[in-house]
N, C-alpha and C positions, 0 to 999 in steps of 0.2 A: 555485440558478442553475447553468447548464450549465458543463461544463468539457471539456477535451481531454486525453487521456492518450496519450503517444507512447512505445511500447516499443522501446528501442534494444537489439537482441538480440546484443550482443557483450560479451565479458569477456576480460581478459588470461589468467585462469586460473579453474578451477572451484573454488568453495568446497565443502568436503566435505558441508555440510548442505543446499545449495541445490538446489531442484527447479524453479526458474523456467526459462523457455525462453531459451537463449542459445547462442552459438557462441564458441569460443576462437580461431577463425580470423577475422581481420579482412580477408580477401582481398576480400570483396564489400561492404565498408562503404560506399563511395561509391555503388555501385549500389543499396544498400538505402535510403540517404537519398533518392535520386531516386524510388524506388518508393513510399516512404512519402509523399512530396510528391504523387505522382500519386494515391495513395489519398485524401489530403486533398481534392483537387479532386473526385474521384468521389463522395465521401461528404459534401460540405459541406451537403447538404440534410437530413441525418439529424437534426440538431438544429433544432427549430422556432424556438427563441430563438437568434439568431445573436450575442447579446452574451455574452461569456465572462467568468466570474468567476475562472477558473483554467486554467493550462496546467501539465502535469506531465510531465517527461521521466523515465521510469523504465526499468527493465531487469532484467537486463543492467547495463551500466555506461555511462550517458549521458555521463560525464565524458571518455569516449574521443572524443567528437565534437570537431571543430575549431571555432574561432570562425566560420569561413566556413560550415561545415555547419549550425551552429546558426542563423546568420542566414538561410540558405536556408529553414529551417522557419518562422522568424518572418515572412519576406517572404510566404510562401504563406498562412500563417494570417491575415495582415493583409488579403490579397485576399479570403478566404472568410468571415471573421468580424470582429466588432468586439470589442476588448478594453475592458472597463470600466476607468475611471481607476485604481482601486486593485486591479487584478487581481493575483492571486498567481501567480508564475511560478517553479516549483520545478525544480531539476535535481538528481538523485541523483548523488553523487560518491564515489569512493574516495579515501582519504587520500593514497595514493601518486601520484595524478594531480594533486593540488592543490598544485602548485609555485607560487612567487610569480608566475611568468610566466603560468601557466594561470589563476590567480585574476584577474590583471590583464585577461586576455583575456575572461573571463566577465563582468567588470565593464563591458566595452564592449558587452555584449549586453543584451537586456531581462530576463535572468534576475535575479530579486530575492530568491531564497530558495534556500539550499543544504541538501540532505538528505544528510548525510555518514555513510557506513557505517563508523563507528568499530568497533563490536562489542565491543571490549575495549581497555583500555590496558595489558594484560599480555601478554608474549611467548608464554607457554605456551598461552594461549587462542588467540591469533592463529595459532600454528603448528597447533594442533589443528583450527581451522576452515579452514586452508589459505588464509588471507587473503594478499593480495599486498603488504600494508603491514606495517610493524613498529610497535612501541610508540612509538618516537621520532616517526615520521610521524603517528601518531594524535594526538599533541599539537601537532606543528608545523603541521598543516593548519588546526587551529582558531585558532592564534595568527596565522597568515598571513591567514586569511579575515576575522577580526575586525579586524586591522590595516588591511585593504583596504576596510573599510566594509561587509562583509556581516554586518550585525547580526542579520538574520532567518535564524537557523540552526536546524536540527534535527539531532540525532545519534541514530543507532541503536546500541543496546547489547543484548547477549545474556546472559541468565542461565540457570542450570540446567545448565551444561556440567559434565561430570565434572572438568574442569580448573579450574573456578571455585570457589574456597573462599568461604565467607561473608565472610571478611575482605577478599578481593579484590573481591567484588561490592560491598561497602560502599565500598571505595576507588574502584572504577569510578564509582560515583554521586557520590562527593565530588569527584572530578576534574572531572566534568561540571558540578557545581554551581559549582566554582571558576571555570570559564570563563563562568558566567552565561548558559549556553545557554538561550534562551527556550522551546524545545520539545525534548522527549526522547521517543523511541519505544523501548520495551523489550520484547523478545520472548523467550519461553521457547524454548530449543533443542528442536526437534522432529526426530524421525527419520522422514524421508519415504522411501518406496520409490524405487528407481532413483537413489539418491544414494550417494556413496562412503561416507558415514557409516553408512548402513543396512548396506552389505556388510561394513564393518569390524566392526560390532557382531555381525553374523550369524556371521562367521568367528572371533569372539573376539579380534580384533586391537585392539578398543577397548572400554572399559568401557561398559555401557549407561547410558542417561539415566534418572535416578531421579526419579519424579514428586514424591516427598516433598522432595527437594533443591530442585527447581524451585518447589514450593509455598512452602517456607520463604523462598526468596529473593524470591518475589513479595510476600510479606508485608513483608519488609524494604523492598522497592521502594516499596510504597504508603505505608508510614509515613514513609520518608525524603522522598519527593516532597511529601507533605502538610506535613511539617515545614519545607520550604523554599518553601512558597507555591505549589506547582504544583497544578493542577486535573487530576484524572484524568477527562478528558471521554470517553475510550473505553478499553477494557480495557488496551490496550498503549500508549496515548498520553497524555502529560502535558505541560501547557503553563502558562506564567505567564499571568495575565489578559491578554486581548487578543491572544494568540498561538496560538489554535486554528488547525490547518491547514485552510484553506478547502477545498482540493481533497478531502482525505480525509473531512472532515466531510460533504461533499456526497454521498459514497458512502453513509454511514451514515444520512443523512436521505432517501435515495431520490431524489436529484436526477438528471436525465439527464446522460449523458456519452458522448463519442465516443472510442473507442479506435482508435489507428492503429498499424500494424506487426504483425509476426508474433506470434500468441498474444494480442493485445490484445482486451479485452472492451468491449462497448458496451451501454448501457441507456437506454431511452426511456420507461419506466413501464409499457409494455405487453409488451415483449419484451426478451430478451437476445440478443446475438449475439457470436460469438467468431471471431477470425481463425485460420487454419491455423497451427499451431505447427511450421512447417518453413520455414526460410529460403529454400531453393531453390524450393519450390513457391509460396511467397508471391511471390518475385521473378518467377517465370514467369507466374503468374495475374494479378497486378496490372498487369504491363506488357503483357499480351496485348491485342490490338486488339478486345475485345468491345464491344458496345453497352451502356454502363454505365447510361444514364439509366433506362430502365424496369426494368432488373434490380435496381438498388439501391433504387428507390422502391417496388417491388411485390414485396417478398421473401416467401417462404413458408417452411415448415419444412423444405424440401428443402436439400440441401447446395449452397451457392453456390460459384462459382469459388475464392474465397479466404476465405469465412466461412460459418458456419452460424447458423441462427436458432432460438430457442425462444420460443414465445409463452407467457406466464405465465397460468395459470389463477387463479381467485380464491383457491384454496388456496395456490398458489405465492406469490401476493402477500402473503397473510397470514403464511406461514412466513418469508418474507424480512424482512417488517417486524418480526416478533417477534425473529428472530435478530439483526438489526442493532440494534434498539431496546434490547434487554437488554444490549448491549455498551457502551451510551453513557450519558452523564449525562442525556440527554433521556428515556430510558426508553421504555416502551410506553404510549401514550395510549389510554385506554379509549374516548374519543370517536372516535378514528381507527378502532378496531376496530368500533364500532357503525356507522360509515359503510360498512365492508366487509360488515356483516351482523350482526344481534344474536346470531346463533348463534356467531359467532367470539368475541364478547366473553364469552359464557357459557362457551364451551369454554376460553378462556384463563384466566378466573378460577377455573374448576374445577381446571385442571391446575397453576396456579401456587400454589394454596392451601397445599400441603405446604411449599413453600419460604418462603411468608410466615410459616407457623407455626414453622419451624425457624430463622428469622432470616437466611436467605440472600437474601431479597427483602423489600422494604418497599413499602407503598402510601401515597402522599401525594395525597389527593384523587382526581383522575382519572388519575394516573400511577403505574405500577409500575416500580420500579428494583431492581437487585441491590444488596445491601449488600457491604461488604468481604469478608464471609464467603462470598458467592456468586460474586464476580467471577472467581476462578480457575476456576470450574466453569461459566462462562457458556454455552459451547456445549452442554454436557450438559443444563443446565437448560432452555435454549431448545428443545432437541430433545424434551423431555418435554411441550412445549406444542404441538407441530406437529400439523397435520391432514393427511390424505391425500385425494387426489381420488376414491378408490374409495368 
C-alpha cells in the first residue's frame, strides 16, 4: 500500500557519520514547510491509489517542527489523500527535543509512532558521534514518551564504533529491552565520504572502523534479539510480533511511495525520481510559477525543475527486487522471478548456488533467504546475483 515520506532538511548540529541531506541553519524552516506543502499539491496525482497506509517524517530532524507546522502538513495531506483507519504515522525525533512539553504537543497531532535516534546510552559514543543529546536524555526521552502513551516506539542504535566495546554494546541492548521497546533498528557504523568521520580517519585523528568488530557485534545483536522474542524482519530491523514498521516494510516489498522535500525519493513501480538535494534551489523551483500539471504528469528522463527521473529497465527491476528481498524475512520468491522472465530465475539460482552450498543462504520451497551467516554480507551476496543491461 502507498505511503508518503516527508524529508525535513534541518538539524541542530551535524553528526560526524551522517551523509544525509540537511542544513544546520533553521533560517528558512517556515518557508520550507510552505514549499513542501506546495509540492504535496503539485504531486498529489503521483500515487494512483490515494489511500495511504503510512506517513513518515524523516530527515534531518523532524522533531524540530512545531505542532503548528506538523498540523499544516496533516491538513494538506487530508485534502489530497485519504488515510486508512490504522495508518502508521511516524516522526523521527532526537532525544534532546523530546521534552515533556514537546511530547505532549506531539500527542495532540495525528503522529502515532516515534522513531527515536538514541544511537547509544553511553557518553563516549555520543561524543564520538557528535550527537546533540547526552546519556541522561537518551533514557529520559523514552521514559517520558512511554508515560505519555506513546507505546509504539522504535529506537535507533549504532554498533561497530571504535568507542563501543562488546560489553557496552550488550548493555545498550539490555537497556532497550528493559524499556520493552517494540521495535529496534540497529546499524553498523559506516564511514561515508564527505562526512567529518571520513576526514578524521583519513587524517589519523580517529581510529578506523573495523569490520571484524562490527561483525562480532552484529552476531551479538542477532542472538540477543532472538532471545528476547524479536523478529529480524530486515537486516537492520527487529520487532516484536505485530510491530513491523509498515512504512519501511513497504520499501522492501516494492510498494509505491511519494517523497516530498529536498533530496526525497519517490517510486511508482516503473520509475524512481529524486528531488534536488539543495535547500535554496528546492525553495526557488518549487515556489516558481511554472505550469505544473503537464510537467509532473508527463515526466521524462530529463532534469526537471526540482527532480530527476530514472525509468527502470527489466534488469533494474530484477536487481532491486533481489537486493531488497535478500535483506528481508520474505526473501526472494522464485515465482516472482519467473514472472519477470525465466532467464532471471535461472540466473539467480546459478549465482546464489555457492551461498546455498556454504550455508549463507537457504531455500525453502519457492523462497530463498539468507541465513544468520549471510545476513551481515547481504549487500555483497546480492551484488553477486545482479544482471546488467548490456
